[in-house]
C-alpha positions as CSV (number, residue, x, y, z in Angstrom):
1,M,-48.4,-214.6,-159.4
2,N,-47.5,-213.8,-156.0
3,K,-49.5,-210.9,-154.3
4,T,-51.2,-211.5,-151.2
5,I,-53.2,-208.3,-149.7
6,L,-53.8,-208.5,-145.5
7,L,-55.5,-206.2,-142.8
8,G,-55.2,-207.2,-138.8
9,R,-53.5,-205.6,-136.4
10,L,-50.1,-205.6,-134.8
11,V,-49.5,-208.2,-132.2
12,R,-46.5,-206.3,-130.8
13,D,-44.4,-203.5,-131.9
14,P,-42.5,-204.0,-135.2
15,E,-38.5,-205.1,-134.6
16,V,-36.9,-202.9,-136.7
17,R,-33.1,-203.5,-137.4
18,Y,-30.4,-201.8,-139.6
19,T,-28.0,-203.8,-142.5
20,Q,-24.3,-203.2,-142.1
21,G,-22.3,-201.5,-144.3
22,D,-21.9,-197.8,-146.5
23,K,-25.5,-198.0,-147.1
24,P,-27.4,-199.5,-144.1
25,T,-31.1,-200.3,-144.3
26,A,-33.6,-201.0,-142.3
27,V,-35.5,-204.0,-141.8
28,A,-38.5,-204.4,-140.0
29,Q,-40.1,-207.6,-138.8
30,W,-43.7,-208.1,-137.0
31,T,-46.8,-210.3,-136.9
32,L,-50.2,-209.4,-137.9
33,A,-53.1,-211.1,-136.3
34,V,-55.6,-211.1,-139.2
35,D,-59.1,-212.5,-138.5
36,R,-60.8,-215.6,-139.7
37,K,-64.0,-215.1,-141.7
38,F,-65.5,-218.5,-140.7
39,K,-64.7,-219.1,-136.7
40,R,-65.3,-223.2,-135.7
41,E,-65.3,-224.2,-132.2
42,G,-61.8,-225.7,-130.6
43,E,-59.9,-223.8,-133.3
44,P,-58.0,-220.0,-133.6
45,D,-59.9,-216.8,-134.5
46,A,-57.3,-215.3,-136.1
47,D,-53.7,-216.1,-138.1
48,F,-50.6,-214.8,-136.7
49,I,-48.7,-213.6,-139.6
50,S,-45.1,-212.4,-140.6
51,C,-44.3,-209.7,-141.9
52,K,-40.9,-208.4,-143.4
53,A,-40.8,-204.6,-144.5
54,F,-37.6,-202.5,-146.0
55,G,-35.9,-199.8,-146.8
56,K,-38.6,-196.5,-146.4
57,T,-41.4,-198.9,-145.4
58,A,-39.0,-200.5,-142.6
59,E,-38.1,-196.7,-141.7
60,F,-41.9,-196.3,-141.7
61,A,-43.5,-198.7,-139.4
62,E,-40.4,-198.4,-136.9
63,K,-42.2,-194.7,-136.6
64,Y,-45.6,-195.3,-136.4
65,F,-46.4,-198.6,-136.1
66,K,-47.5,-200.2,-132.7
67,K,-48.9,-202.6,-130.7
68,G,-52.8,-202.4,-131.7
69,T,-52.0,-200.7,-135.0
70,K,-54.4,-201.7,-137.9
71,I,-52.9,-202.0,-141.0
72,A,-53.5,-203.0,-144.4
73,L,-50.7,-204.2,-146.6
74,E,-49.7,-205.6,-150.1
75,G,-47.4,-208.0,-150.9
76,R,-45.5,-211.1,-151.4
77,I,-45.0,-214.9,-150.0
78,Q,-41.8,-215.8,-149.6
79,T,-40.3,-219.2,-147.9
80,G,-37.3,-220.0,-146.9
81,S,-35.7,-222.7,-144.7
82,Y,-32.1,-222.4,-142.3
83,T,-31.6,-225.0,-140.2
84,N,-31.2,-224.2,-136.3
85,K,-28.9,-224.4,-133.7
86,D,-29.4,-228.1,-132.5
87,G,-28.9,-229.5,-136.5
88,V,-33.0,-229.3,-137.2
89,K,-34.5,-228.1,-140.8
90,V,-36.5,-225.1,-139.7
91,Y,-39.0,-223.6,-142.5
92,T,-40.4,-220.2,-142.7
93,T,-43.0,-218.6,-144.2
94,D,-43.2,-214.4,-144.0
95,V,-44.7,-211.4,-146.3
96,M,-42.6,-209.6,-148.0
97,V,-44.1,-206.0,-147.5
98,E,-44.1,-203.6,-150.2
99,Q,-47.0,-201.2,-149.5
100,V,-48.7,-200.5,-146.2
101,E,-51.5,-198.0,-144.7
102,F,-52.8,-197.4,-141.9
103,A,-56.6,-199.1,-141.5
104,E,-58.6,-197.1,-138.9
105,S,-58.1,-193.2,-137.9
106,K,-55.7,-192.8,-135.0
107,G,-56.9,-193.4,-132.3
108,S,-59.7,-196.0,-133.1
109,G,-57.9,-198.9,-132.0
110,N,-58.5,-198.3,-128.2
111,G,-62.1,-197.3,-128.6
112,D,-61.7,-193.5,-129.0
113,S,-62.7,-192.5,-132.6
114,G,-61.8,-189.1,-131.8
115,N,-65.0,-187.5,-133.2
116,G,-66.4,-187.0,-129.8
117,S,-68.7,-189.8,-130.3
118,S,-68.3,-193.1,-127.1
119,R,-68.5,-195.0,-130.0
120,P,-66.7,-195.6,-133.1
121,E,-68.4,-196.2,-135.9
122,P,-68.3,-199.2,-137.3
123,S,-66.3,-200.3,-140.4
124,L,-66.5,-202.0,-143.3
125,A,-64.8,-204.8,-142.5
126,E,-67.0,-204.7,-139.2
127,A,-70.3,-204.9,-140.6
128,N,-72.2,-207.8,-140.4
129,D,-72.4,-209.5,-143.5
130,G,-68.9,-207.0,-145.5
131,F,-71.1,-205.2,-147.2
132,M,-71.8,-201.2,-146.5
133,S,-75.6,-200.5,-146.9
134,I,-76.0,-197.8,-149.3
135,P,-78.5,-194.8,-148.2
136,D,-82.1,-194.7,-149.2
137,G,-83.5,-193.2,-152.4
138,I,-79.3,-193.1,-154.2
139,D,-80.3,-196.1,-156.6
140,E,-80.8,-194.1,-159.5
141,E,-77.0,-192.6,-159.3
142,L,-75.1,-195.8,-159.2
143,P,-73.3,-196.9,-162.0
144,F,-74.9,-200.1,-161.9
145,N,-77.8,-202.1,-161.7
């Protein structure tokens, strides 16, 4: 099984082009910065992952995605290779995007939560331990214990 799920922010606006032929198809490519869970001194805090989308998904990216947009996506990893102009074989790894959605409300990426408060509410991914806090007195209503 080849399935990848990522949550991160766009490093720059997506690059979109269209195929030639009777039915041109949109092809979008972008780089997603995905925070690493464990950070070691001297190592990067994030991985920068190349993503590609086709058709309606690419058109959606072209219309709505901008640098800094936080998205969640599902896809598959695809490897390939080509020979560059110097005759050197270059290996590639891309995530072929099958499904994508916004991971925060509009305006949250720049510190404006859109609800009138000066501080946006923390997301689940920003919680200290990665878990949501459960309100007091709700234990009896949970379907598991």
